[in-house]
C-alpha positions in Angstrom: 0.0 0.0 0.0 3.0 2.2 0.1 2.8 3.3 3.8 6.2 4.1 5.4 5.5 6.7 8.0 2.3 7.1 10.0 0.3 10.2 9.6 0.0 12.5 12.7 -3.5 11.1 13.4 -2.2 7.6 13.3 0.9 8.4 15.4 -1.3 9.9 18.1 -4.2 7.4 18.0 -2.7 4.0 17.4 -0.7 3.8 20.7 -3.8 4.9 22.6 -6.0 2.2 21.0 -3.3 -0.4 21.5 -3.2 0.5 25.2 -6.9 -0.4 25.3 -8.1 3.1 25.8 -10.9 4.8 24.0 -10.1 7.5 21.4 -12.2 10.1 19.6 -10.6 11.4 16.5 -11.9 14.4 14.5 -9.8 15.1 11.5 -10.1 16.0 7.8 -10.6 13.4 5.0 -7.3 11.7 4.0 -5.5 12.0 7.4 -5.4 8.3 8.1 -8.3 7.8 10.5 -9.4 4.5 9.0 -6.0 2.9 9.4 -5.7 4.4 12.9 -8.4 2.1 14.0 -8.0 -0.9 11.6 -4.3 -1.4 12.3 -4.8 -2.0 16.1 -7.6 -4.4 15.3 -5.4 -6.4 12.9 -2.5 -6.3 15.4 -4.6 -7.8 18.2 -6.1 -10.5 15.9 -2.8 -11.6 14.5 -1.4 -11.9 18.0 -3.9 -14.6 19.1 -2.3 -17.9 19.9 -3.5 -20.3 18.5 -4.5 -18.4 15.4 -8.1 -17.2 15.2 -10.4 -19.5 13.3 -13.5 -18.6 11.4 -15.5 -21.3 13.2 -15.1 -19.3 16.4 -17.3 -16.5 15.0 -16.8 -12.7 14.6 -13.9 -11.1 16.5 -14.2 -7.5 15.5 -17.1 -5.2 14.6 -16.8 -1.8 12.9 -19.9 0.4 12.4 -20.0 2.9 9.6 -22.9 5.3 8.7 -23.0 4.9 4.9 -22.8 2.4 2.1 -20.0 4.3 0.4 -17.9 4.5 3.6 -18.6 0.8 4.2 -17.1 -0.1 0.8 -14.1 2.2 1.3 -13.3 0.7 4.7 -13.8 -2.8 3.3 -11.4 -2.2 0.5 -8.7 -0.7 2.8 -9.2 -3.7 5.2 -8.7 -6.2 2.4 -5.4 -4.5 1.4 -4.2 -4.4 5.0 -5.0 -8.1 5.4 -3.2 -9.4 2.4 -0.5 -11.1 4.6 -3.0 -12.3 7.2 -5.0 -14.8 5.0 -6.6 -16.4 8.1 -8.3 -13.1 9.1 -11.3 -12.7 6.9 -13.1 -9.4 6.4 -16.8 -9.0 5.4 -19.6 -6.6 5.6 -23.4 -6.5 6.2 -25.6 -3.8 4.9 -29.3 -3.1 5.5 -31.7 -4.1 2.8 -30.2 -7.6 2.4 -31.7 -10.9 3.3 -31.5 -11.1 7.2 -30.9 -14.8 7.3 -28.0 -14.5 5.0 -26.6 -11.6 7.0 -26.9 -13.7 10.2 -25.2 -16.6 8.6 -22.3 -14.5 7.4 -21.8 -13.0 10.9 -21.7 -16.5 12.4 -19.0 -17.6 9.9 -16.5 -15.3 11.6 -14.8 -12.3 10.2 -14.0 -8.7 10.9 -17.5 -7.3 10.3 -18.3 -3.9 8.8 -21.9 -2.9 9.5 -23.6 -0.1 7.8 -26.1 1.6 10.0 
């Protein structure tokens, strides 16, 4: 993805999130907010021993307000996970078949939910 140095937002937020504390970030578009919360999620999931397994269910849940943002976050997440093939991303959006949505959540992945 070409990232070498964290943005200011990422440098300030990621250590706080990794420490298990809550963080509220208000910054302009393109400042790295998405990676500021996805990177710690991926870090924690890849540290599980033994490795996480889809059969265990969903491990992380990210809520986003719009379809467009859901798709943007999903695309970034897929790129970040290219080396972690055992961590599976997915998304659920309103308007789809509820039984299919429930089944996908049970399969186990990092879930993106559109509100």
